[in-house]
Structures are given as C-alpha cells and as structure tokens.
C-alpha positions as CSV (number, residue, x, y, z in Angstrom):
1,X,-23.1,6.8,96.7
2,X,-23.4,3.1,96.3
3,X,-25.3,3.6,93.0
4,X,-22.4,5.7,91.6
5,X,-19.9,3.0,92.6
6,X,-21.9,0.3,90.8
7,X,-22.2,2.3,87.6
8,X,-18.4,2.9,87.7
9,X,-17.8,-0.8,88.1
10,X,-20.1,-1.6,85.2
11,X,-18.3,0.9,83.0
12,X,-14.9,-0.7,83.8
13,X,-16.2,-4.2,83.1
14,X,-17.5,-3.1,79.7
15,X,-14.1,-1.5,78.8
16,X,-12.3,-4.8,79.8
17,X,-14.7,-6.8,77.7
18,X,-14.0,-4.6,74.6
19,X,-10.2,-5.0,75.1
20,X,-10.5,-8.8,75.3
21,X,-12.7,-8.9,72.2
22,X,-10.3,-6.7,70.2
23,X,-7.4,-8.9,71.2
24,X,-9.3,-12.1,70.2
25,X,-10.2,-10.5,66.8
26,X,-6.5,-9.8,66.1
27,X,-5.5,-13.4,66.9
28,X,-8.3,-14.8,64.7
29,X,-7.1,-12.6,61.8
30,X,-3.5,-13.8,62.3
31,X,-4.7,-17.4,62.2
32,X,-6.6,-16.9,59.0
33,X,-3.6,-15.3,57.3
34,X,-1.4,-18.3,58.3
35,X,-4.0,-20.8,57.0
36,X,-4.2,-19.1,53.6
37,X,-0.4,-19.7,53.1
38,X,-0.2,-17.0,50.4
39,X,3.2,-17.1,48.7
40,X,5.3,-14.0,48.7
41,X,5.6,-13.9,44.9
42,X,3.4,-15.4,42.1
43,X,4.6,-16.4,38.6
44,X,3.5,-14.2,35.8
45,X,1.6,-15.8,32.9
46,X,3.6,-16.6,29.8
47,X,3.0,-13.8,27.1
48,X,3.4,-15.3,23.7
49,X,3.3,-12.0,21.9
50,X,6.1,-10.5,24.1
51,X,8.2,-13.6,23.6
52,X,7.7,-13.4,19.8
53,X,8.6,-9.7,19.8
54,X,11.7,-10.3,21.7
55,X,12.7,-13.1,19.3
56,X,12.1,-10.8,16.3
57,X,14.2,-8.1,17.8
58,X,17.0,-10.6,18.4
59,X,16.8,-11.8,14.8
60,X,16.7,-8.2,13.5
61,X,19.8,-7.3,15.4
62,X,21.7,-10.2,13.9
63,X,20.7,-9.3,10.4
64,X,22.2,-6.5,8.3
65,X,20.0,-3.8,6.8
66,X,20.7,-5.2,3.3
67,X,19.5,-8.7,4.2
68,X,16.4,-7.3,5.9
69,X,15.6,-5.3,2.7
70,X,16.0,-8.4,0.6
71,X,13.7,-10.3,2.8
72,X,11.1,-7.6,2.7
73,X,11.3,-7.4,-1.1
74,X,10.9,-11.2,-1.4
75,X,7.8,-11.1,0.7
76,X,6.3,-8.1,-1.2
77,X,7.0,-9.6,-4.6
78,X,5.7,-13.1,-3.7
79,X,2.4,-14.2,-5.3
80,X,-0.7,-13.4,-3.2
81,X,-3.5,-15.9,-2.5
82,X,-2.0,-18.5,-4.8
83,X,-2.3,-16.2,-7.8
84,X,0.5,-16.6,-10.3
85,X,1.6,-13.0,-10.7
86,X,2.6,-12.9,-14.3
87,X,5.1,-10.2,-15.4
88,X,4.2,-8.7,-18.8
89,X,6.1,-6.2,-20.9
90,X,5.1,-2.6,-20.8
91,X,5.7,-2.3,-24.5
92,X,8.7,-0.1,-23.9
93,X,12.1,-1.8,-23.6
94,X,13.6,1.0,-21.6
95,X,10.8,1.0,-19.1
96,X,11.0,-2.8,-18.7
97,X,14.7,-2.6,-17.9
98,X,14.0,0.2,-15.4
99,X,11.2,-1.6,-13.5
100,X,12.3,-3.9,-10.6
101,X,10.6,-7.0,-12.0
102,X,11.5,-6.4,-15.6
103,X,8.0,-5.3,-16.6
104,X,4.5,-4.7,-15.2
105,X,3.4,-7.4,-12.8
106,X,-0.3,-8.4,-12.9
107,X,-2.0,-7.5,-9.7
108,X,0.1,-4.4,-9.1
109,X,-0.4,-0.7,-8.9
110,X,1.8,1.8,-10.8
111,X,1.8,5.5,-10.3
112,X,2.7,7.9,-13.2
113,X,3.5,11.4,-11.8
114,X,3.1,14.2,-14.3
115,X,5.3,17.2,-13.9
116,X,2.8,19.4,-15.7
117,X,-0.5,19.3,-17.6
118,X,0.0,17.9,-21.1
119,X,3.5,16.5,-20.3
120,X,2.6,13.2,-22.0
121,X,2.0,11.1,-18.9
122,X,-1.6,10.1,-20.1
123,X,-0.3,9.3,-23.5
124,X,2.4,7.0,-22.1
125,X,-0.1,5.4,-19.7
126,X,-2.5,4.4,-22.4
127,X,0.3,3.1,-24.6
128,X,1.4,0.9,-21.7
129,X,-2.2,-0.1,-20.9
130,X,-2.6,-1.3,-24.5
131,X,0.5,-3.5,-24.3
132,X,-0.5,-4.9,-20.8
133,X,-4.0,-5.7,-21.9
134,X,-4.4,-9.0,-23.8
135,X,-6.4,-9.2,-27.0
136,X,-10.2,-9.2,-26.2
137,X,-9.3,-7.8,-22.8
138,X,-11.0,-4.7,-21.1
139,X,-9.5,-1.4,-20.1
140,X,-11.7,0.5,-17.6
141,X,-11.1,4.2,-17.5
142,X,-12.3,6.2,-14.5
143,X,-12.6,9.8,-15.5
144,X,-14.2,12.0,-12.9
145,X,-13.1,15.3,-14.4
146,X,-14.4,14.4,-18.0
147,X,-10.9,15.2,-19.3
148,X,-10.3,12.0,-21.3
149,X,-10.7,12.2,-25.1
150,X,-11.3,8.6,-26.3
151,X,-10.7,9.2,-30.1
152,X,-7.1,10.1,-29.3
153,X,-6.2,6.5,-28.3
154,X,-9.0,4.3,-29.8
155,X,-6.9,3.6,-32.9
156,X,-4.3,2.0,-30.6
157,X,-6.9,-0.4,-29.0
158,X,-7.0,-3.1,-31.7
159,X,-9.2,-6.0,-30.5
160,X,-9.4,-4.5,-27.0
161,X,-12.4,-3.2,-25.2
162,X,-12.6,0.2,-23.4
163,X,-15.2,1.1,-20.8
164,X,-15.4,4.7,-19.4
165,X,-16.9,5.6,-16.0
166,X,-17.6,9.1,-14.9
167,X,-18.2,9.3,-11.1
168,X,-19.7,12.5,-9.9
169,X,-17.7,12.8,-6.6
170,X,-14.7,11.6,-4.7
171,X,-16.6,8.9,-2.8
172,X,-18.1,7.4,-6.0
173,X,-14.6,7.6,-7.6
174,X,-13.0,5.7,-4.8
175,X,-15.8,3.1,-4.8
176,X,-15.5,2.7,-8.6
177,X,-11.8,2.1,-8.5
178,X,-12.2,-0.4,-5.6
179,X,-14.9,-2.4,-7.5
180,X,-13.0,-2.3,-10.8
181,X,-9.8,-3.6,-9.2
182,X,-11.7,-6.5,-7.7
183,X,-13.3,-7.5,-11.1
184,X,-11.4,-10.4,-12.8
185,X,-13.1,-9.4,-16.1
186,X,-11.0,-6.2,-16.2
187,X,-7.4,-6.3,-17.3
188,X,-6.3,-2.7,-16.6
189,X,-7.8,0.2,-14.6
190,X,-6.7,3.7,-15.6
191,X,-7.6,6.7,-13.4
192,X,-6.5,10.3,-12.6
193,X,-6.0,10.7,-8.9
194,X,-5.5,13.6,-6.6
195,X,-4.8,13.3,-2.8
196,X,-5.7,9.7,-1.7
197,X,-5.7,8.5,1.9
198,X,-3.2,5.6,2.4
199,X,-5.9,3.4,3.7
200,X,-7.8,3.6,0.4
201,X,-4.6,2.9,-1.6
202,X,-3.9,-0.1,0.6
203,X,-7.4,-1.4,0.0
204,X,-6.9,-1.0,-3.8
205,X,-3.5,-2.7,-3.5
206,X,-5.0,-5.8,-1.8
207,X,-7.9,-5.9,-4.3
208,X,-5.5,-5.8,-7.3
209,X,-3.3,-8.5,-5.9
210,X,-6.3,-10.8,-5.4
211,X,-7.8,-10.3,-8.8
212,X,-4.7,-9.8,-11.0
213,X,-5.9,-6.4,-12.3
214,X,-3.3,-3.8,-13.1
215,X,-3.9,-0.3,-11.8
216,X,-2.3,2.6,-13.7
217,X,-2.8,5.9,-11.8
218,X,-1.9,9.3,-13.2
219,X,-1.1,11.9,-10.5
220,X,0.6,15.2,-10.1
221,X,4.3,15.2,-9.2
222,X,3.4,17.2,-6.1
223,X,2.3,14.0,-4.3
224,X,5.6,12.2,-4.6
225,X,6.4,12.9,-0.9
226,X,3.2,11.2,0.1
227,X,3.2,7.5,1.1
228,X,2.0,5.0,-1.5
229,X,1.2,1.3,-1.9
230,X,2.1,1.4,-5.6
231,X,4.7,-1.2,-6.7
232,X,6.4,1.5,-8.7
233,X,6.2,5.3,-8.9
234,X,7.4,6.9,-12.1
235,X,8.0,10.5,-12.9
236,X,7.2,11.6,-16.4
237,X,8.8,14.7,-18.0
238,X,8.6,16.0,-21.6
239,X,11.7,16.3,-23.8
240,X,12.1,18.6,-26.7
241,X,11.6,17.2,-30.2
242,X,14.7,17.0,-32.4
243,X,12.9,17.8,-35.6
244,X,9.7,18.9,-37.2
245,X,9.0,15.3,-38.1
246,X,9.1,14.3,-34.5
247,X,6.8,17.1,-33.5
248,X,4.0,15.7,-35.7
249,X,4.3,11.9,-35.2
250,X,6.4,11.2,-32.1
251,X,6.4,12.0,-28.4
252,X,9.7,12.1,-26.6
253,X,9.7,11.6,-22.8
254,X,12.0,11.1,-19.9
255,X,10.8,8.7,-17.2
256,X,12.4,8.4,-13.7
257,X,11.6,5.5,-11.4
258,X,11.4,7.3,-8.0
259,X,10.5,4.3,-5.9
260,X,10.1,0.5,-6.4
261,X,10.8,-2.7,-4.6
262,X,14.4,-3.6,-4.4
263,X,15.8,-0.3,-5.7
264,X,18.3,1.9,-3.9
265,X,18.4,5.0,-6.1
266,X,16.3,6.6,-8.9
267,X,16.6,5.1,-12.4
268,X,16.1,7.1,-15.6
269,X,15.3,6.2,-19.2
270,X,14.2,7.9,-22.4
271,X,11.0,6.9,-24.1
272,X,9.8,7.8,-27.7
273,X,6.2,7.0,-28.5
274,X,4.9,6.6,-32.1
275,X,1.6,8.5,-31.9
276,X,-0.1,6.7,-34.8
277,X,-0.1,3.2,-33.2
278,X,0.9,4.0,-29.6
279,X,4.1,1.9,-29.8
280,X,7.7,2.5,-28.9
281,X,9.5,4.2,-31.8
282,X,12.5,2.4,-33.0
283,X,14.9,3.7,-35.6
284,X,15.7,1.4,-38.5
285,X,19.1,1.6,-40.2
286,X,19.0,0.8,-43.9
287,X,22.1,-1.0,-45.2
288,X,23.7,0.3,-48.4
C-alpha cells in the first residue's frame, strides 16, 4: 500500500516538473523574440529595371503615336557602329523617289516580291545591283536552285565582278548569305529566298549594317504577310508592252513599296528597263 502511494507521488512530481519546464521554455522564447527586435515591415530593394520601365511608360503616354513613329524611324535609319551609311541611287528615278531614304542605303536589306515566275523581278534586281555596285566592285550571287543564267546579265556588268555560289541545302544557303553579308569585299549580295526564320533575317540585317553590304533578296509575293527585317519590301508586277518594239528590247514593270521606314501607305511606280544595258529606259523627244 505504501509502495503504491510512493509511486503515485513520484508520478505527480514528474508531471509538475514537466509543466514548469514548458512554462520556462515559453518565457525564454518570448525573451529571445524581444531581443531580436525584428521590425514589422522591411524596405524592398530598389529595382532599377522596374523604375526605368515605369519611366518609359510615362514618356510613351505623353507622346503621340506619330512622334513615337518618328523616333523609331530616326533610330532605325541612324548609322550603325560608326559606319557612314551612304545612300546610292538604284539607277531608276521612280524607285529612288519611292524609297524612304531616296535610294538604296548601304548596309541594308531590300526584298523584291515576285507575283509570279518570270514577272521580271530578277531582271530588275540585277539592274539595281549593277547601279549600286561601284566599278571594280563585286556582286555575289547565291543560287541554290541553279536557276540563274549569267549570260543574260553579264553584258550589264561593265568593270564589275560577279561571283556565283551554289549551296546544296538550306543550311549552307543561310550560312553563305551570312558570311557574304559580313564580307567588306562584297558590294551586293543577290539571293532567291523561300521561307526564312526571322532570327536568321535579323542576323543578316546586323551583318549588313556592320559591313555596309547591300542584300537584294528575291522572294515570292506569298511571304508578304511574314515579318521581315528588310528596310524595304517591294512588290514587282509585269505590265503589258505597248508595242512590238517594247516586246523585244524593253521590260515594263509596276513596283509597289509595301513596307519601309517612315511610310504610312503603299507607294507605286512604273519602271521600264532597257534590256540591252540594264538601265532605265528614257524617251527622248527630238525637236523639229
């Protein structure tokens, strides 16, 4: 009986000790929290990017759409990497008047969209390439499909060099265009393109701006809804000849500037090419 009472007393003592220990632990935890003196709120670090974005949004709201477009055009048309981006004539007065900068800017890409095979887009491109290329300059033609017939335009290339590359696949074609646009020894690169990823076009755009090489790309009119890094995108359509004389010695075309820096609507012009020399045909009135 006495043994049971002692064991009961020992159990009560142990419970009391555990209660005291738990109370002491709570007080110690409260004291530690008070000593830390943790503030209720902490200041967030200054985010420079967020601040800059908010300032840009504020400036954009205060500017009109027209002034924003003018600023974008000024940035896009500014010389890159200290290179003086010279503007040269395309050889066709009507095209020069139609282009945003009054001609073809060195270090730029221009797309010529053909409405159909044999519409005259290639003829026009090589006529422009001849005028853009200085004497003793080099025109590099990248012809993956082996569709280019050099004798048709060689009489036009007086004192100009022409190099033809025939890549065997799309990867080699893209690499050839990229390397050619980076070469300062090349004046103009001419190529027939299909579907091109915008990243590849952007890489060519940067390469041309750095080297000053002009890229003239012939494409199908079906790609005009795709994005492009070309400075100008021109649609080429054939026009009927007005006489038998024109049929043998002239090529009449309608060109439409679909997109270009600083333009708000399409611009159209008529071009007549003299096939013997690849120059713009001009009528001469003889005085009596």
